[in-house]
Phi, psi and omega in degrees: 000128179262120184242134178244127179243117181270124184236150179229162179258131181225158174296147177303150187298335181270004183297133174277121185283124175230145181252157174293161183305326179274002178059028181262350184200166174289134174284109188275000180296122179080004181275130176262126183258149180223170170288137180308123186304322179296325178291317185283304189290325188251305184293306184294314183295321178293324176297319178297319179298319178295317178302316181293331183277318188239356182088168179125200181225152176239121179246134175268147176224129179226143174250116182168181182279180186297331181288000172278350186299326180297320178294318179297319180298329177296319177298323176293325178293327177292333175144356178299150185280321181203178184211154175233132172240121174279118186283094182202152169271160184297141179224025182100164186299317183292321176301313180296318180300321179293324177293316179296316182299321180296317179288321181294321179296318181294324183277344179052062183274152180281318179225134175250118183260141170228153163288156186297335178190165171267146186282353177267319183254335178054037185276327182054041186253320194295317182303312180295323178296317180298315179301319179294317180296329181262359182058047179249156170293148181223132176238118182264153176055044181284135179249351179205141180219124174235135184240134177227097184068238179263005180250146180226146174247123185239132177252134179225146178281135174231170182298121177086003181172205178231157178237133178246125181234153174248139184213147177261149175288150359278150176204172179237149176212157171248135188261134180243181180304137182106341182294323181197178177247143183304142174244141178258127179300134175268174185297322179296317179296320179297318180292319180293329182299333182292337183251355179287146185292132173236103184270128177255125182235152178286156178290146174282161181295117179197106182289134175302139182256351179226156179215132179284125177274312176192163175248154173231135174282149177294154179299146180296143179287143178285161180293154178293136177248126180264130180246134177302126182301343178276351185251065182292332179297319179294320178298314179297319180298315181295319179295328182276314189270327184256305180286333178054046177251354175225000000 
């Protein structure tokens, strides 16, 4: 079974967001980057579990510049067999989807894994776009995946319950919490990752369709106001007139 796991680089979850003076980009000074947790903890680890259960290969795919290689190497340390990096700067979700689709089509993979979203943009767009470009079935926000030959049973959370769907390979899915448990690279994996192949390929022709004009930070939160527990009338007034929640 050939499995493709698409991974992205995101700021660490504790990063304090600062913008450049023109508010056109994230100020990267002092920012520590990691592999997007949904890609690493759920998509990659479940792909590794399938490889261990039924055999096959796990390939990582990233779209980005050379400084993404450290993140890719971590995925190789966790156990992926090889990796591909499309040498490109970000050009919007559709641009990235077209790069992934081109590589996925060439590799003829059975399952294409995505994390359900990136923790910086929370767009949940690329996976569905890739499936559409490749004319594949797509299951989003999957929390469980079982494979039997060329058939798969996928469970996904929906409002008020769960949905179970059956799909045949090839298909694409985005992995959410519950799909797998995080794995920590061991020393042997880290050493082996240094020699595993990381292929760098040029981007295919695809003009970016979106451009960021500027970012705005959310307004600063007001200070906590303490209300005397004996003064419930004042609390109700503030909730009604200022917080506007009642």
